[in-house]
ROVO-466441 format. One record per residue (C-alpha): residue in three letters; x, y, z. Coordinates in pm, whole numbers, plus 50000, padded with zeros to 5 digits. Example, Ala and Ser with C-alpha at 12.3 -4.5 7.8 and 13.67 -1.06 7.14 Angstrom:
2
ala512304955050780 ser513674989450714 
END
This chain:
250
met499925001249995 arg501255033949901 trp500535059750163 gly500855090749906 his497785073949726 arg495735073750052 pro495515109550218 trp493045095250473 ala495705072050598 trp497745103050702 leu495025117050878 leu494245084851075 leu497905082151182 ile497925118351294 gly494765111351500 phe496545085851707 leu499645109551770 pro499955122652130 ala499245162452149 gln502615180652138 ala503835191252485 ala506315219552543 glu509185214852763 tyr510825239453013 ala513985237553206 gly513355243753564 ala514675229653915 leu513225213254192 glu512175230654515 trp510775218754846 ser507185217654877 gln505375231355179 arg508305246755357 ala507725257355709 asp509635275555972 leu508485267156296 ser508595284256621 leu506865282856980 pro504195306857093 val505535302457459 ser508465314557623 gly510905288557800 val514345272057797 val514865245357521 glu515435211757716 thr515835185957450 val516225187157040 glu515095154756904 val515905159556533 gly518625170556307 pro519015183055925 gly518275155655682 gln515915136055900 thr512565124055795 val509995126656066 pro506225114956084 ser503395139356153 gly503125144656518 gln506475137156626 val508115158456894 leu511185180256737 leu511875197457059 arg510905204357405 leu511315232457639 asp511705225858020 leu508155215058124 thr508955222758509 pro507255256558535 phe504485248058292 lys503485216158513 ala503865238958830 gln501305263758703 val499005239258600 ala498965224158957 glu498515259059091 leu495705266658880 arg493895232258930 ala494085237759296 glu492525274359244 val489855257759036 asp488995233359335 arg489055262459582 his486655283359374 ala484405252259335 glu484095248759701 glu483185286559747 leu480505281859469 ala479155251159634 asp478915269759976 ala477495301459813 gln474835279159656 arg473925265260003 glu473595298660132 leu471485312159840 asp469245279859887 arg468725286360258 ala468185323560177 gln465425315259923 glu463795292160148 leu463705319660427 tyr462465345960206 ala459715322160087 arg458715318760456 thr459005356660496 val461535350960769 thr464325370260592 ser464295402660409 thr464895411560029 thr468445427160115 glu469735393760251 leu468315374259967 asp470255399359713 ala473195395759925 ala473255357959875 lys472715359459512 leu475415385659466 arg477695363059653 his476685333459435 ala477355354559128 arg480625362859228 ala481765327659315 ala480385314358977 ala482395343058799 gly485725332359003 leu485245296558920 ala484655304058543 ala487915326658545 ala489975302158729 gln488775276058476 ala489815297458190 arg493355304258360 leu493755267758376 glu492705259858027 arg495175284357892 ser498115270858133 arg497155235257985 trp497405251757645 gln500725264957720 leu502075234257852 ala501125216257520 gln502705240857318 ala505955238157498 glu506395208957288 leu507225216256905 arg505765188156671 ala505925181656299 pro502595190956145 phe502985166055842 asn505255138355736 ala508345159755685 val512025162655617 val514065182755843 leu515875212455664 ala517405231255951 arg518045230256324 arg518365262256495 ala517765252756849 glu520055236757106 pro519535226457478 gly520055254857712 met518585281057452 ala516235307057576 val513095312957368 ala511165345757414 ala507655344657258 gln506915379857351 cys509455391357107 gln509555381956743 pro509745342056793 pro512675325756612 ala512605297456367 leu513675266256561 val513075240956307 ser512445242655942 leu510585216055766 ala509485203055405 arg506985178755309 ala508695144155300 asp506055128255045 glu506255153654762 ile508535179054592 leu507785204854320 ala509405212854020 arg509395249153931 val509725266653613 his509345303453488 leu507295312353187 ser506105340652969 pro502795354052970 arg502085336852640 gln503585303052762 ala501695304153107 ser498275315552951 ala497155280252882 ile498395264253204 arg495745258053483 pro496025242753826 gly495055206653826 met496645200053481 arg498765167953447 ala502455172353375 glu505715153553349 val508805159953525 ala512135146053411 val514955143853664 ala518395125253634 gly516595105753337 thr513675095553530 thr510205108353432 his507755115553716 val503925121653665 gly502765151453850 val500005178653871 val500265217253826 arg499645231754163 gly499765269854090 val500405296253844 thr501755326454019 his502555361853868 gln505805372854018 gly506425406153858 gly508105419153542 gly510755406553334 glu510515383853008 thr509285351853235 pro506985367153505 tyr505235334253580 thr505985307553795 val504515275253761 asp504755248554018 val504275209853950 ile504095186854250 ile505305150454195 pro505745123654452 arg509105124654636 lys511315096154617 asp514795086554727 gly517245112354572 leu514855139954488 val516155171554658 ala515915207054606 gly518245221654377 leu518305194454126 pro517665204353753 ala514505191153589 ala512755192753271 val509055199853304 arg506565190653009 leu503515208552998 pro500405205552786 
END
């Protein structure tokens, strides 16, 4: 069969060819990078991780000295118990005053005084419970935990280091996602005009091709390539930020 005499055959062949994708040079970057600090002040007691280590979500990264936090919780728990007893006593007094008032044995002034004491006792208990809850929260925040499965990029804290949350909290540990990494390319407005988040893309790194998804298209400013396109791919052994990558986009 001679293809030149059958033009319909060429059309059929072209219909089965894959759509031509454009390839752009880029590089791998860490995905969801986070610099973590603590919202409470204290002294670092232990640091559990180091750079390059992979940690699961929820693992303790570092811990402050918990002694002052635990002491405050115990103190406020005792204060709550005291206010609870005062409220119970005020309730008994109010019940007695209401009974006597109903029997016209006591005056309105005495009943109002009992109501006022009960209200103050209830408010005191509520305030003490709020202080206890805040203290428990501070105790929980004295441990820095990984918010997701992560690779540790940097450790900036050591045992004995004082952390002052009242000032600008320092970054103590830097993390990035351990299960994914992104390939970043810079495109011109014309090149970026057809790219949408969610599109399938291919990323070639060190001779291996990975299938990914466009996460975002961001306008970064001026220049010939002001648009940044990020493609998320599963992170495997050997894939680290800085490696050159070739990204094929539709």
